[in-house]
N, C-alpha and C positions, 0 to 999 in steps of 0.2 A: 504493500500500500504506500502511495506517495505521501511524504510528510506534508502536513498542513498545520501551520501555526498562526497565532493571531496576537495582535496588540490591541488591548481593549481599554483605553483610557476613559475617564469621566470628564466631560467638558465643563470643568468648574474653576478653571484658572490657567496659569502658565504650566508648561511642562517642566517638572523638576527633574533632578538628575537621576533619581531612582526610576522614574518612568522612562527617561531617555535610555538608560542602560537596558531596561527590560525590552524596549522596542529594538534596540541594537542587537541584543542576544537572539531575539526571535528572528530578526531579519537575516543576520549572519548565518544562523543555523539553516534557515530555509534556502539561502543561496548556496551554502556549502554542500547540501545534499540534493540540490536540484528540486526543492520542494516549493510550496506556495506560502506566501506571507499575506495575511489578511488584516484588515482594519475594521474594528467594531467600535462604535461610539456608544458608551453606556450612559445614556442620557435620561434615565427614568427619574432622577432627582429633579423634580420640576422647579423647585425653588432655587437651586444652585446652578443648574445647567443653562448655558447661554450659547447663542449662535456665535458670539465673539470668541468664546473659548474653543468652540469647534474649529474656527478658522485658525486659532493659535496652534491647535494640534496639527492641522494640515500644513501650516507654514513651517512649524518646527521639524516635522518629518521630512518635508521637501528640502529644507535647508540642510538637514543631516544626510540627505541622499537616500533615505529609506523609502523606496517606492513600494506600494502595495499592488497586489496582482488582480484583485476582483473589485466589484462595486463595494463601497462602504456600507456596512450594516448599521442601522440605527435601532436601538432597542425601543425607542418611542414609537417606531412603526410596527412593533410586534406585540402590542399590549393584549390584543385579542388572543394571540397564541398562548401567552402566559396564563391568561384566565382559563382557557380551555384545558391546558395541561394541569393546572391546579385543581380544577373541578374533577378531572379524570383521577387524580391522586386521591381526592376525597372519596369518590365513588369506590375506589379500590381499597380504601381503609388505610392509606399511607399518609393522609393529611386530615386536618379537621379545622372547623371554624372556632375561633376563640373570641369571646365577648368581654374578657376582663378589661376593666378600665385602667387608665394610667395610674390612678391612686391605688387600685387593688394590686397592680403589678409591682409597684414600689414596695408595698407591704409584704408581698410574697418574697421579693428579693431579699429584704431584710431578714425575714424569718428563715429562708433557705440558707442564707449565709451563716446564720447562727447555728443551724442544724447540720449543714454539710460543708460549710466553708466555701461554698460557691454561690454567686449571685445568678441564679437561673430560675426558670419557670417551673412551677410544681405540677404542671399538667392538669390543672383544675378542669379545663374544658375538654380534655382528650377523649373521654368516654361519653360525652353528652350527646353526640351525634346531631349537632344543631344544623338546621337547614339554612338556606340562603336568606330566609325571612327573619333571621334571629336578631336583626338590628345591626348597629355598627359593629364590625368585626374584622379581625385579621385572619389569615389562613396560616396555620402552623404545620410543619412537617412532623409526623409521628416517628421520631427517632427510635430505633430499636433500643430496648431497655437492657438487654443482655448481649453478651458476645464481645467481639473485638473488631476494631476498624484498623486495617493494616494495608500498607502499600509500599512498593519499592520505588523510592525517589531516585531519579537518574543522577542527582547531585548529592543529596543528603543521605542516601542509603535507605535502610529499612526503618519505616515509621510505624509505630503501633500506639493505639489508644483504646481504652475501654469505652464501650458504647455508653455505659452508665455515666460517664463523665461529660457526655454531650447533651446539648439542650434541644428542646423542641423549637427550633428556630422559626422565625416568621418568614413565610414565602411570599405572601401578598399583603400589602399594607391596607389600611382602612380606605384609602383613596383608589384602590384597585390597581396600583402599580406594584411591580415585582421588586423584591429585594435582590441584592447582588448575588447571594448564595443560590437563589433559585434561577434567576435569569441566565447566569453564566452556563449552567448545565444544559438548559434548553437550547441556548444559542450554540454552544460548542458542538452539541449533537447535530443541530441543523447545518452548521458550517463544516461538518465532518473533520473537526480538529483532531489531530493525532497526538500532538504534544502541547502541553500547557507549560510554558516557561514563564515564571514570574518570581517575585521576591519571596524570601523565606518567611516573611510575616504572614503569608497565606497558607502555611502548612496546616494550621488548625481548621481553616475553612475547607481544606481538602477532605477531611473526614466527613463533614456534613454533605459535601458534594458527592462523594462516593456512595453514601447512603441513597441519595437522590438518583444517581445513575442506576443503582440496583433496583430501586422501586419502579423506575420507568422502563426497565429492561434494556437500557442502553449499555454499550461497551465503553467503559471509561477510557479517556486518553492516557498517555503516559505523562507523569508529572516531573518537573524539574524546577526546584526552588533555589534560586540564586542567593548568595550570602548578602547580608546587610551591607550598606555603605555607611560607615561611621563618620562622624564629624560634620554632618549636615544639620542635624536637629538643633545643635547649639547655636546656629547662625540666626540672624534676624530674618526669618523667612527662609524657605528652602530655595536655594539658587536655581534659576530656571535656565533652559536652553536660550531663551531670548536674552537673559541677562548676560550670559557669557558671549553670546553672539554680538550684541550691540554695545553694552557698557564695557565689556572687557576686551572686545575686538579679537576674539579667538577665531581660528579657522575651524571649519567642520572637521577637517582631518585631525587637528590637534585635540579637539574635544572628544571625538569618537575614539581616537587612539588611547586617550587617557582613561575614559570611563570603561572601555572594554577590559582594561587591565585591573579594574577594581573587582576582582573575583575570578579572572581568567588569566592563564599564562601559557606561553608556548616556548619552552626552554628559557634561555636567558634573553631572548629578543625583546626589546622594549618599543622600538619604533617600527610601525607597519604602514604600508599603503593599504588602501581598501581591498585591492586585489589580493594582497598577502593575507589580510584578515579573513577574507572569504575562503581562501585555500586552507588556512590553518585552523579555523574555529571549529571546535567540537565540544559538545556538552561534557564529555568525559574529562576535559581539561579545566572545567570550572571548579573552583575550590569551594570547600565548605566554610573556610575561615572568612570573616568579615574583611572588607577593604576599608582603608582609611582615606578619606578625601583630603587632599593636600594641595592648596592653591599654588604653592611653590613648585611642586612636581608638575602640576598641570601647566604652568607657564613654561617650564623646561621642555615638556613634550611638545607644546605648541611651537616653541622656538626651533626644535629639531624639524618639525614638519614644514615650517616656513622656508627652511633651507632646501627642502626636497620638492616643493610644489613647482610644477612647470611655470615659467615666467608668464606665459599668456594667461594662465588661470589666476596666478597671483595678481596680475594687473586687474582682472575682473573684480577680485576681492577688495583691492585697495582704492580703486577709482572713486567709489562713493565717499571715502574719507577725504580725498583731495577736493572733490566737488563741494563738500561741506565747507571747506576753507576758501572757496571761490577760485580754485585752481582746476583747469581743464586740460591736463596733458593728453597728448595723442599717443595711442598705442604705436609702438614701433621700436627700432633699435635703441634710440636714446633712452626712452622710458624704461625699456626692459633692462638696459645696462644699469640704470640708476637703481632699480629695484634689486638687481642682483648684488650690488655692492652694499646696499643698506641692509639687506636681510641677514647679513652676517652678524649684525649687532641687534637685530630686532627680536622682540619677544611677542608683541601683539601687532595687529594690523594698524592700529593707530600710530605706532612708532614710525611708520614710513613717512607719513606727512609731517610728523613732529620733528623729524631729523633731517629734513631736506629743504627747509625754507630758503636757504642760500642758493639752491639750484634754480629757484624760480624768482626770487625777489632780491632787490638791492639790499646791501647791508646798511642798517640804520645805525648800529653801534657795535663796538667790539666788546667781548667779555673783558671785564676790567682786569681780572687776574692774568688772563692770557695776553692781553695787550701790554700790560706792565712788564711781563717776563720776556716777550718775544719781539715787540715792535719798538726797537731802540734805534738810536741815530746810526749806530755802527752798521745796521742792516739796510739802510737806505740805498747805498750803491749796489748792493746785491739784488735787492728787489727791483731796482730800475734796470739792472742788467738782465734779469729774468724777463721783465716786461719787454725789453727790446728784442731779446732772442725769440720769445714766443710770437711777437708781432711779425718777425721775419721768417718764422718756421714755415716750411713749404707744406708738408702733409700733417694735418692735425689728427694724430693718433696717439694712443697711450704709449706706444713704443717710441715714437719720435719725441714725445714730452719727456719720457724717462731718459732718453739720450741727451737732451738739453741739460737736464738737471745733473746727470752724472758727469757730463763734461765740465760744467761750472764747478762742481765739487772738486774735481781733479785740479782745475786751475787755481782754486782757492785753497787747495790742500786741506780740505775740511770734510767732515762726515756729512752724510745726507741730512740727518736730523737737524743740523745747525742751519741749514737753508730751508728744508722742507717745513719745519714747524713755524717759522715766521711767515712763510708763504701761505701755509694753511690758515693761520689767523687772519692774514690779509685778505684771503679769498672768501673765507666763510664767516669770519667774525668770532669763531670759537676755536677751542683747542682740540676738539675731537671731531674727526670726519672719517670717511672711508680712506683708503689708500690715497696718497697725494697725487699719483699719476691719474687714477680714475677720477678723483675730485676735479682736477684741472681740466681733464677732457670733458667732463659733464658740464662744467661751468661754461666752457667754450672759449675760443680765442679772444674775441672782442671783450667780453666781460672780465676775463682773466687779466688782460693787459690793463684795462681800466681800473680794476680793483687793486692791482699791485701799485699802480701810480697813486691811487687815492690813499693807500696806506702810507706811502712816503710823505704825502702831504700832512696826514694825521700825525706822523712822527715829528715833523717839523714844528707842528703847532702844540704838541703835548709832551714830547719826551724832554725831560730836564737833565738827563745824564750827559 
């Protein structure tokens, strides 16, 4: 049987990191085995579900590159199905109507906790056989009272629980909408899901769902519960895909590469392309131990990915950041070369525009510390000589620029840094840039000559040595 997996978020807000990893694990497993990845929107919570949040799910998955294979399933379109299945279970004796009020339920929970140590329902209505005209009611599943619930988890191993520890959970609310526990079983059967891959916090739900599968005569899927991601709950709000995409300026390659390693490993390899992840990902390599979310490690992974991304794709990623600053560079050799030299020091996409102002705009001022150290009267003849030689240089290439500076160093019997660093400050206004030859080439002949001469004028007006 072909593998069929699903990602089933609730549209109640942004997509946080736990959901993002669940989607990624499902998508990678489907692509690895040539299976099918499905998307289901669990929107039965009428108060919290919004169209805007559905769009956030779409946008987040598309940005991550996690494409789904069939039409999206909405639970809100299937309410009649859930009601029909619930009534079928009642008729077969596997479910019942419960009319206990909220106040009665609270009193029951207090008493049951005192008697058994568990806050659960005491099955007051289980044997009443109440009909649909019993007034306001929920529908509960009649959980087996004796025996064991056991399954073999593909990640966590053998899981066992006594049926007497389980509750008669609510299947249908008073407003006629299904609960998570009930709807997922009905939907997974309809969608022919073969593997349910989700977070370890759903393990207890699995026992209730297995009882439902048996009551309905369905064959359960295989379950794989991924470990927790630690370090998120302590934050002010759970960080979302949108946050890391926009506020932090991460690439999708960086974010996905990082979160996939929160629970999965492939030898000692840390940096993966998407193609490598698809080829390597297998549920047998998902760990049981929890992963720790670390923003420093995330930034490092993103930095490594920035150095591997094809320049044409990187240009697509960074152009919106330039446009926000009022800059509209054209794609081409010059822009690609600039990105190539800047990415060696970049951690986030925003770094590209933050570190290249001098490639686009005139220098308004020099960094005080850099100017004081490098723009001295003794450098005026050298900077003017450089300006003259660059102005007369035939071919404007990095190799030709390097030859000019090497020759001048030889003539002055000095090291490259003694000339390159003052030139760097003169050309960029700061002490840190990419390599001096690349920087000069990118700034261009005319602006290089002009800025070198302008620096000597500044020295004449400001240097007191």
